[in-house]
TORMI-352801 format. One record per residue (C-alpha): x, y, z; residue number from 1. Coordinates in nm, 2 decimals, decimal comma. Each point is the difference from the previous one (the first is absolute). Layout:
X;Y;Z;NUM $
...
//
This chain:
6,75;-0,26;-6,42;1 $
0,21;-0,18;-0,26;2 $
-0,11;-0,29;-0,22;3 $
0,21;-0,23;0,22;4 $
-0,19;0,11;0,31;5 $
-0,34;-0,05;-0,17;6 $
0,11;-0,35;-0,12;7 $
0,11;-0,09;0,35;8 $
-0,33;0,11;0,15;9 $
-0,19;-0,20;-0,26;10 $
0,19;-0,32;0,09;11 $
-0,09;0,02;0,37;12 $
-0,27;-0,24;0,11;13 $
-0,16;-0,08;0,33;14 $
-0,02;-0,32;0,20;15 $
-0,26;-0,09;0,26;16 $
0,22;-0,16;0,26;17 $
-0,12;-0,19;0,30;18 $
0,20;-0,09;0,32;19 $
0,12;-0,35;0,04;20 $
-0,18;-0,24;0,24;21 $
0,11;0,01;0,36;22 $
-0,02;-0,38;-0,01;23 $
0,11;-0,11;-0,35;24 $
-0,15;-0,35;0,05;25 $
-0,33;0,14;0,11;26 $
-0,33;0,11;-0,15;27 $
0,05;0,23;-0,30;28 $
-0,25;0,25;0,15;29 $
0,18;-0,01;0,33;30 $
0,18;0,28;0,18;31 $
0,26;0,19;-0,20;32 $
0,34;0,12;0,10;33 $
-0,04;0,38;-0,05;34 $
0,35;0,06;0,13;35 $
0,17;-0,21;-0,27;36 $
0,21;0,20;-0,25;37 $
-0,18;0,09;-0,32;38 $
0,26;-0,22;-0,19;39 $
-0,16;-0,30;0,17;40 $
-0,36;0,08;-0,08;41 $
-0,19;-0,18;-0,27;42 $
-0,11;0,16;-0,32;43 $
-0,38;-0,05;-0,03;44 $
-0,06;0,20;-0,33;45 $
0,16;0,25;-0,24;46 $
-0,15;0,33;-0,13;47 $
0,09;0,27;-0,24;48 $
-0,10;0,28;0,25;49 $
-0,01;0,05;0,38;50 $
-0,36;0,11;-0,03;51 $
-0,11;-0,34;-0,14;52 $
0,19;-0,18;0,27;53 $
-0,15;0,21;0,28;54 $
-0,35;-0,05;-0,16;55 $
0,04;-0,38;0,02;56 $
0,12;0,02;0,36;57 $
-0,31;0,21;0,08;58 $
-0,23;-0,25;-0,17;59 $
0,15;-0,29;0,19;60 $
0,03;0,16;0,34;61 $
-0,34;0,06;0,15;62 $
-0,34;-0,16;-0,02;63 $
-0,28;0,17;0,21;64 $
-0,16;-0,24;0,24;65 $
-0,37;0,02;0,12;66 $
0,13;0,10;0,35;67 $
0,17;0,31;-0,15;68 $
0,36;-0,14;0,03;69 $
0,23;-0,07;-0,30;70 $
0,14;-0,33;-0,09;71 $
0,29;-0,06;-0,25;72 $
-0,13;-0,16;-0,32;73 $
0,34;-0,15;-0,07;74 $
0,20;-0,04;0,33;75 $
0,30;-0,08;-0,21;76 $
0,03;0,37;-0,10;77 $
0,00;0,13;0,36;78 $
0,32;0,20;0,04;79 $
0,06;0,01;-0,37;80 $
0,18;0,30;-0,16;81 $
0,04;0,14;-0,34;82 $
0,37;0,02;-0,07;83 $
0,17;0,15;-0,31;84 $
0,19;-0,26;-0,20;85 $
0,31;0,22;0,03;86 $
-0,02;0,02;0,38;87 $
0,35;-0,08;0,15;88 $
-0,17;-0,19;0,29;89 $
-0,08;-0,28;-0,25;90 $
0,36;-0,08;-0,05;91 $
0,10;-0,32;0,19;92 $
//
């Protein structure tokens, strides 16, 4: 690997992206449009590694309930993905 490749890898970051609302005038925790192109998704947070991004999703995603089911802690993150900052799908 050349120095140029190492530098390029060091500059790559990660975004936690969430799908846009199905009804833009609705409740911010309402249903999300999972079929929207990634370029239309909203950036929720930025990270220096994919692992940190995935860890935050995992922390937000489930909360054990007394009945044995899981409930999202932050419904806003449902459907969220960690996307590399250089992912071509982010281009509008």
